Steps between C-alpha positions, in 0.01 A plus 500: 500500500878520476705818469486487120121480479299795370253695707168448323297811432214578264600380157482843343778608734864393492658304778848549641711196565606500864852397408680833473731356237201488264357846446292409197126556523265257330131422470340205674281329241204391713190493279266453796586860592560635151154403380342696785650825377283731285752525217803316370827623656700701247791255518285247310376734226666443160538746211208514261711370212566175687132447575357470148234228518440224249248225430701352213677168543835394359480224242801317640574142390387203707787252484419134564805328652364143500668405174832653604509298822405187304790552258279572201721699261213642294323624813829637634556694177147641516545607864833669418341685207218631723755615757716664234205700364404621847854591605576691180184704556446556873661221704184354663342158452306244703573128537270206564577134574803635682532210745443706815274327754194722535460380859843649572392829343187507718709424809736786414203737475353374828827554686537842342154594627592382849815711503338822382221460759756510781503804732703788357755472782570137408542585133730790582718267704590340165542826311753529224838643597651785294664373183348152534231341285382271781230575753169676544420836345186708539456718191881517460481784750837393635654618171277773359291792624276566198317302231467215746344180366182378666633161601692290748777263400702225659815393315769239552783340307533151357829337399403140431860386515425185698671631815237539772148640490554872463130597485398293803794637697412858402138473612600345831766764561283806434155376607569214740438127512125541447578585136705191421210350302469823302870479425461146369212602272706777345813284483303251287340781299840648419637158405210459256548850361870437443428181305249687286733796449778276369255340255394845379867593463538208257208628295642852503831367369326308222296806408815713475703247304738454793646165609205337675661446840684833523252699711406195708864455598542874560214506752537158663699639794302824522371673812143601429249713690148403610245771581149477641286801405182606678293791366225599747175657381526878455209742523662733243660260250504763227761703689761236574668187368579163650832497317628796302618481138833317486705237322634210705880529535520122544520244217161331493186532713257212551177633649189337634222756538165429659166543324468868597754609238661841475827435314538735201765530228596805296511362148424663165508840676209419731424320823347155459390250763625144550192289564538240778462157343416190706804277548730736304813687601607838363863528388682816402849597393707720733783743434777249568371252242448784256874562533570125465315510167689814389172690502316260269238423762306771681476583867160665502359775721221367721299594810223374730173678576290448811134428562246692706333189638740208480850420617739372235785254554786382285808279530805622309812291447786711362761292317854630551847369414765439762602843623857489368402374154599733216193589296596476133305369200616165361589424139346573256356803684836630627566706189533867417322718563476400867209680664631450854844460656588208724392526864439278799158438648631595846585851378158554342322355805694730733418799279125434501486426873703796624499773236224474245128436469449260208335649190519470123854641488659305785771334291602819320516695825696220665760502225533878501534541874664179611723397215596850378485393139573847375860455614534134398643431156306251287624142489350159417390459861434864591338662198327834489122461552299522181186664640 
């Protein structure tokens, strides 16, 4: 191992990075050792209020996109109406006939499995650097010391600007030439997700009464984030969470979850599950799109629970605008009262990666701490928040 590699100890104990410039202690998330321990380490135990269980399922709309892609205006109107109803209420819906090759989805899951089965030292060689969204993370222990999620993630960016193969190059640079094929699978997966996301952006515009191509054009040159999530089995699932309650700070999330399930949404003042549907993708609104709709559409609190017996996997594609784009609702939504001031995605991204753990109040906290709105006089482009 190189001079920046951690010394691996029992997983209930912290390790000290050998590099003296990095004094931070963190947990090594190695479930082969964790599951041998008699009790769950305290770092993974969540407050009782976050652990309320549920058997109820959310009655979210199932949106058929076949007619939209075929140019059928009646079907397009119906799809937009379903999306509008969901986004006014809780911001979650599922889509079918989405045009994504299911063989590509299976390949993405297979390559994800292969990565997470690598030795811990190999995975740590690709660990996420401070302030970055890209790389491997075990239980987010590189950022937090309590309420750790019971999961591993591997994240990377996707630009899709036609200049090079950014995903392939990333995999080769951090994991070596043996992972070039994996890079190609995820390059193609991200390309497919971008095409779908731009189609959904058209439907969102229609549903909001906005010029149909507005959001598509806004996101065409975006830099999105792809994340592979792996939730190992846990012998005390009632004490921890795979992902804690949060709202996505990004614009739109397109999720493929396996048949194990575990995604839950806090809607109507209670937690409700999102049932995995064959050949469907789950889509939810994030904070940035909530701002782009002037608060009309909801960025909903959600979480993931874990299973005692089975591992759970999911593929999350986070749709983001180009980092220097000013986030501002278009006409006819850009009217008083404005719920959110203008901001750039790069500022919000930096805030969530270096200062703040995303939750239900991420946007409000971001505006208070980063933009100092209390000292900014209201104007058409920098109004006082109406929250």
